[in-house]
C-alpha positions as CSV (number, residue, x, y, z in Angstrom):
1,X,0.0,-0.1,0.1
2,X,1.5,3.3,-0.4
3,X,1.2,6.5,2.0
4,X,-1.6,7.7,0.0
5,X,-4.0,5.0,0.6
6,X,-3.4,4.8,4.6
7,X,-4.2,8.0,4.3
8,X,-7.4,7.6,1.8
9,X,-8.7,4.8,5.0
10,X,-7.6,7.0,8.1
11,X,-9.9,10.4,6.5
12,X,-12.1,7.2,5.5
13,X,-11.9,5.8,9.4
14,X,-12.5,9.1,10.2
15,X,-15.4,10.3,8.8
16,X,-17.1,7.3,9.7
17,X,-16.3,7.7,13.6
18,X,-18.0,11.3,13.3
19,X,-20.5,10.6,11.2
20,X,-21.2,7.7,14.0
21,X,-20.9,10.4,16.8
22,X,-23.1,13.2,15.3
23,X,-26.0,10.2,14.7
24,X,-25.7,9.3,18.7
25,X,-25.2,13.2,19.8
26,X,-28.3,13.5,17.8
27,X,-30.5,10.9,18.9
28,X,-29.6,11.8,22.5
29,X,-30.1,15.2,22.0
30,X,-34.2,13.9,20.6
31,X,-34.4,12.1,24.2
32,X,-33.4,14.7,26.4
33,X,-35.8,16.9,24.0
34,X,-38.6,14.2,24.3
35,X,-38.1,14.5,28.2
36,X,-38.2,17.9,28.4
37,X,-41.3,18.1,26.4
38,X,-43.2,15.7,28.5
39,X,-42.3,17.2,31.5
40,X,-43.6,20.5,30.1
41,X,-47.1,18.3,29.6
42,X,-47.2,17.2,33.1
43,X,-46.1,13.1,31.5
44,X,-45.6,10.2,33.9
45,X,-43.1,8.3,34.4
46,X,-43.8,5.5,31.9
47,X,-45.7,8.4,29.7
48,X,-42.3,10.2,29.6
49,X,-40.2,7.5,28.4
50,X,-42.4,6.4,25.9
51,X,-42.6,9.8,24.7
52,X,-39.0,10.5,24.1
53,X,-38.7,7.5,22.0
54,X,-41.1,8.8,19.5
55,X,-39.2,12.2,19.5
56,X,-36.6,9.8,18.8
57,X,-38.6,8.3,15.9
58,X,-39.8,10.8,14.8
59,X,-36.3,12.6,13.6
60,X,-35.8,9.5,10.6
61,X,-39.3,11.2,9.1
62,X,-36.8,13.5,7.3
63,X,-33.4,14.9,7.0
64,X,-32.6,17.7,9.2
65,X,-35.1,18.9,12.7
66,X,-37.9,20.1,11.0
67,X,-39.8,16.8,12.0
68,X,-38.8,17.1,15.2
69,X,-39.7,20.4,15.5
70,X,-43.3,20.3,14.1
71,X,-44.1,17.4,16.3
72,X,-43.1,18.8,19.9
73,X,-44.7,21.8,18.9
74,X,-48.1,19.8,17.3
75,X,-48.1,18.2,20.8
76,X,-47.1,20.6,23.1
77,X,-49.6,22.6,21.4
78,X,-52.4,20.1,21.8
79,X,-51.5,19.5,25.3
80,X,-52.3,22.7,26.2
81,X,-48.8,23.7,26.5
82,X,-48.9,27.8,25.4
83,X,-45.1,27.4,23.5
84,X,-43.7,29.0,20.2
85,X,-41.1,27.1,16.9
86,X,-38.5,29.8,18.7
87,X,-38.9,28.3,22.4
88,X,-38.3,24.8,21.2
89,X,-35.5,25.7,18.8
90,X,-33.9,27.3,21.5
91,X,-34.8,24.1,23.6
92,X,-33.0,21.8,21.0
93,X,-29.8,24.2,21.0
94,X,-29.7,23.7,24.7
95,X,-30.5,19.9,25.0
96,X,-27.5,19.3,21.7
97,X,-25.2,21.0,24.6
98,X,-26.1,19.0,27.0
99,X,-26.3,15.2,24.4
100,X,-22.4,16.1,23.4
101,X,-21.4,16.8,27.1
102,X,-23.2,13.7,28.0
103,X,-21.5,11.2,25.3
104,X,-17.8,12.8,25.9
105,X,-18.5,12.2,29.3
106,X,-18.8,8.6,28.7
107,X,-15.7,8.2,26.2
């Protein structure tokens, strides 16, 4: 193997690790966001766990965060919680930081 091939494989491996870590961060963020929303809706522990899983699943509907934001906004408004999209986006950013910290702490 040439030095170029070795570098290429190293970059590919790093890219794969980075993508996996970003996936894990997004999944953890969505779980934390689901727990946050469940608390705002007054759900009990079992309902909170189920709702957090539903928020994680909602992220697979389309690329980006819009599917999660739509789900949260619709569910929170349906539950009678006064909230707007900006507040959800702020929570999403905060939970992203929390998720990254948690996962970095586990590594």
